[in-house]
N, C-alpha and C positions, 0 to 999 in steps of 0.2 A: 471980935477976935483979931489980933494983930498978925500980919503975915510973918512967917518964920524967916529969920535972916539967913538961913541955910538954903542952898539951892534946891535940895530935895526934901526940905521940910523936916528933917530929922536932926537931932543934936550931933555934935562931933563924935566920931567913933561909932555911930550907928551905921548899919549897912546902907549903901546907896540904893538906887532904884533897882528893881528886879528886871530881868530881861524883858524885852518888848512884849512878847506874847503873854507873860504872866502879870502884866500891869493891870490894875483895875481900869474899867472903861472910862472913868472920869478923872484920870490922873494928869491930864494936860498934854498927853502925847498925841501925835497925829493919828487919825484913824487909818486902819488898813484900807488899801484900795480894793474895790470890789472886783469880782471875776470879770464882769462886763467891761469895766475900764481897762483892765489888763488885756483882755482879748482885743478890744478896740485898738489899744496901743500896738499890739503885735500886728494887727492888720495894717496899720499905718506903716510900721517898720518894714513889713514884707513888701508893701507897695513901693515905698521909697527905694528899697534895695533892688527890687525887681526892675524899676525904671532905670536905675543907675547901671545895672548889668546890661540891660538892653541897649542903652546909649553907648556903653563901652563896646559891646558887640558890633554895633553899627560903625563906630569909629574905627575899630580894628579891621572890619571888613573893607571899608573904604581905603584904609592905608594898605592893606594886602592887595587889593585890586590895583591901586595906583603903582605899587612897587612891581607888580608883574607886567605892567604896561599892556593890558588887554589880554594877557595869556590866561590860561585856565587855572583855576585854583586847584590845588592838589587835594586828593581825598584825605590826606593827613590833616589838612587844615580843618575840614568839617568834622573829622574824628576828634580832634582836640576840642572843638567847641561842644560836641556831644558829651564828651567826658566832663567838661566844665559844667555843662547844664545839669548832668545827673549827679555829679559828685561835688560840685563847687558850692552848693548852698550852705553846707555845714561850716566850712572855713569862713565864708563871707559873714554868716550870722555870728559866728564866734568872734571875729574881729570887730564887727559892729557893736555887739553887746559889750564886749570887754572894754574897748576904747571909750565908748560913750559913757558907760556906767562908771569907769574909773575916773574919767575927767569931770563929769558933771552929776553923776548919780542917776542919770536918766538917758534914755535913747530919744530919738526924735519923736517917736510915737508917745512915749511917756510924757515928754515935755508938752506935747500938744494937748494931752488930757489932764495935765496938772498932777501927775504922780511921779514918785521917785523911789529908788532903791536905797535903803539904809541898812546898817547893821542892826541886829536885834536890840541893842541898847540905844538905838536912835542916832548913832554917830554916822559919819560918812564912811563909805566903803574903803577898804584897803585894797591895794593893787592885787594881791593874791586872792582875796575874796572875789573881786570882780572877774579875774581870770578863771577861777574855779567855777563860779556860777555860769559864766559864758560857755565854758567847755562842756559842762553837763547839759546845757540847753542846746548849743549850736553844733558841736562836733558829731553827735549821733546822726544828725541830718545828712551827713556825708554817706551814710549807708542807705542805698535805695530801699524803699518799702519799710524795712525794719526800723530804720532811723526815724522815719516819719511816724511810725506807730509808737515808738518810745517817746517822741516829743509830744504826741497827742496824750498819752497816758500821763506824762510829766505835767503838762499844763492842766489836764482835767483833775489832777490830784488836789488842786487848789479848791475845788468844790467840796472836798472831804473835810477841809479845815474851815469851818464856818466863822471862827473867831478872827483869824488873821489872813486867810486865803493864801497860805504859803504852798508853793509848788515843791516838787522834789529838788529842783536846783536851788530854791531858796533855803530849804532845810539843810542841804549839804553845805552851803556856803555860809549859813548863819545870818541870812538876810531876810528882810521883809519889805514889801512894796507898800508905801503909804501915800496918802493924799497930801498935797502941799509942796 
């Protein structure tokens, strides 16, 4: 059998490939990333972001101490850091996911595990898709307790989709996380 000269194996005028989740398993597309890989990538991302925030906190603390020349730090300084600690996770995760996925289709954790985010048709993410996906994942984390609960449910929803392991933020943005 000779290979088809057409990129999707169908004659001109025939419909192109179906969306990613509807493709047969041996159609040459990249396989969906497993829940374990996705979870491990998130752990790496949270670790990297956590270390960056701690280093930033230390740097700002030293600068504040130096600028006061040995004076006492105001309570407002500590209140500001407490607010950042409790409410700042969401915006930081939003920016990290949005910018990394828009630029490269992967965050640092995803790159380390060899997975990436693509559109359902297999193409690279659009800017709006990346921002929407990141907003649904990251911004709820700015709400103490309830935001974490929403994020947990969002991520565990990937277990309900055994075929492509899509989460709520993947479904809303029309994306899938694949190996490769």
